[in-house]
Steps between C-alpha positions, in 0.01 A plus 500: 500500500842542342734787570640643174850519651509123561644312198272233358647201320212270414126455508207543266495879541873555440641523145774253396869580543557499122240592238511598129239633256653321198303177428821327381667549838504213751395760762180599316175436692184638339282445807729703727538776238121517452467600867728799437842521662627832629877555501697747708866532393737716706199655675320598176192324364581378147247408231745403223660190655534201262644260760613515862680292764459606862766273657769604248394868508445586132238599245502495119352798316462563130775713341279749317354373173813309400445145374740212447529317167216264598260785574520474880549815706849557636505516877730646763568325830495748789626401846349618827238417763176358355159471666189337349132476599170400342306809397162327526538489881496880528664702774686305769569201274789272610824615341767253386850641551846373581 
C-alpha cells in the first residue's frame, strides 16, 4: 500500500513526468491518456490542463477561446507544484509529484 504523501517517480500505476494531450507533441501518449490522468496544480484539481511537467513544476492551460493563425489554441504556462495520478485507480492511487 502506498502512502499518498510519499512521492512516486515510476511504475505502471504512476503517470509519466511529462504528458500532453496534443497528438503532435512528442509527449503525447494515447494509452496513458485513455486511463484518465488527474492533475492537482497548487493544491487545486484542474480539468483544463493541456500539458504538464512534474519535475519542472509547470502546466499549460488554454487561454480562453483564443486561437493562433494555424487554428491551435493559445496556451499559458503556469509555474507551481504539480501532482498527477491515474483516475482509473480510484481513491488512494499513487501520486506522482516532485
